[in-house]
C-alpha atoms as one frame of an Amber mdcrd trajectory, in Angstrom:
protein
 131.495  67.550 126.482 128.480  65.624 127.682 126.975  64.349 124.414 123.639
  63.484 126.027 123.185  67.048 127.311 124.228  68.506 123.955 121.766  66.312
 122.060 118.922  67.198 124.429 119.612  70.948 124.198 120.050  70.821 120.409
 116.753  68.958 120.016 114.943  71.570 122.126 116.610  74.561 120.427 116.257
  73.264 116.875 119.829  73.656 115.605 123.485  73.777 116.635 125.152  77.118
 117.296 127.853  78.661 119.500 125.230  80.352 121.681 123.631  77.027 122.521
 127.081  75.606 123.298 127.642  78.443 125.783 124.375  77.582 127.522 125.203
  73.874 127.641 128.593  74.592 129.204 126.988  76.966 131.733 124.522  74.218
 132.686 127.311  71.638 132.966 129.208  74.022 135.255 126.120  74.676 137.392
 125.489  70.940 137.729 129.087  70.344 138.775 129.651  73.355 141.027 126.246
  73.394 142.757 125.584  69.671 142.682 122.146  70.200 141.151 119.958  68.501
 138.563 116.664  69.408 136.960 114.214  71.553 138.887 110.773  70.111 139.588
 109.484  73.414 140.927 111.452  76.478 142.035 114.329  74.821 143.918 116.733
  75.942 141.199 116.470  79.461 139.792 118.355  80.932 136.845 118.322  84.692
 136.471 119.670  84.880 132.958 121.193  88.198 131.947 120.551  87.655 128.237
 117.842  86.351 125.952 120.143  84.505 123.551 120.334  80.886 122.411 122.056
  79.640 125.565 118.901  80.221 127.580 117.259  77.373 125.673 119.879  75.038
 127.151 118.925  76.221 130.650 115.291  75.393 129.923 115.991  72.023 128.310
 118.664  70.759 130.696 117.748  72.228 134.083 113.965  72.676 133.723 114.112
  76.374 134.552 111.206  78.048 132.772 109.449  81.388 132.872 106.127  79.631
 133.425 107.333  77.973 136.639 108.875  81.248 137.780 112.395  79.869 138.052
 113.776  81.416 134.870 113.933  85.176 135.191 115.319  87.621 132.641 117.531
  90.367 134.038 118.382  92.088 130.739 121.945  93.349 131.199 122.887  91.983
 127.772 125.804  90.104 129.315 126.457  86.450 128.561 125.990  85.716 132.257
 124.092  82.972 134.036 123.456  83.351 137.782 122.041  80.201 139.401 120.475
  79.919 142.868 119.828  76.635 144.668 117.052  77.455 147.160 117.185  74.066
 148.868 120.865  74.292 149.840 121.260  78.095 149.785 124.034  77.947 147.185
 124.538  80.389 144.361 126.938  81.026 141.527 127.210  83.498 138.676 129.173
  82.652 135.574 130.132  85.160 132.897 131.524  84.104 129.552 135.118  85.251
 129.130 135.993  83.125 126.084 136.285  85.034 122.824 135.925  83.828 119.279
 139.255  85.271 118.046 138.212  84.957 114.382 137.477  81.230 114.508 135.032
  79.890 111.993 131.571  79.403 113.541 131.681  75.595 113.730 135.234  75.614
 115.086 134.270  78.125 117.781 131.247  76.030 118.737 133.420  72.927 119.031
 135.992  74.857 121.083 133.232  75.915 123.479 131.931  72.371 123.818 135.371
  70.823 124.367 137.001  73.416 126.655 136.757  73.111 130.445 134.180  75.486
 131.912 136.863  77.100 134.082 138.566  78.388 130.923 135.317  79.696 129.415
 133.723  81.486 132.363 134.559  83.729 135.281 132.815  82.455 138.410 131.604
  84.591 141.312 128.680  85.048 143.679 125.745  87.046 142.281 125.730  90.644
 143.524 121.939  90.598 143.840 119.561  88.604 146.001 117.366  85.736 145.010
 113.850  86.999 144.338 110.911  85.612 146.256 109.055  82.589 144.922 106.442
  83.195 142.253 103.128  84.468 143.610  99.612  84.210 142.274  97.782  87.498
 141.770  94.139  88.409 141.274  93.202  89.270 137.705  91.862  92.754 137.119
  90.013  93.812 133.979  91.372  96.909 132.257  88.658  99.550 132.024  89.977
 100.713 128.643  90.616  97.568 126.558  88.676  95.003 128.599  91.603  92.578
 128.873  92.657  91.068 132.189  96.056  91.496 133.802  97.431  90.572 137.232
  96.762  93.218 139.868 100.444  94.154 140.244 100.507  95.174 136.564  97.468
  97.486 136.791  97.791 101.267 137.088  95.303 103.973 138.015  94.774 106.607
 135.374  92.042 109.242 135.499  90.262 107.127 138.124  90.245 103.988 135.961
  92.116 100.730 136.430  94.196 100.268 133.277  96.706  97.694 132.011 100.270
  98.606 131.078  99.405  98.654 127.360  96.695 101.262 127.904  98.513 103.271
 130.571  99.919 106.551 129.263 103.034 107.329 131.279 103.529 110.901 132.448
 106.830 112.611 131.647 107.780 116.267 132.025 111.288 116.358 130.729 114.434
 114.875 132.012
């Protein structure tokens, strides 16, 4: 385990837990297998498949954030971390295969931190493509609530431009 990475992730996350340990090990594996470091802009992209504690490690250790557009949630619910290196056109997806097997929480966390990444994760290429870089969109004011939203999140309803919160979806069954 890289103690410096663990301390940095723990400080960002606020406490120690097995989920954070999973994220730290995923980041360590990405650093090793892709030869990457922190991301100043969108060179490195993580399309996390979960919204659990491990994602905080990705933010703290690799500088992937939603605000920069290089941390994207693809909510499959899987403990999976696909990484894309735009600069070198490399990519890897890691899925947690390690199981707790009735270990006490602290013991499981320590197991995760101490075990080699190759015993914790299955590695493959992502089955989906890297999305385009983040774009800037014009803001449009909703004609119902008066709040602004980016133009790609606006819908037309009864001739008015409305935000997703005000839009009433149309369903007729199935």
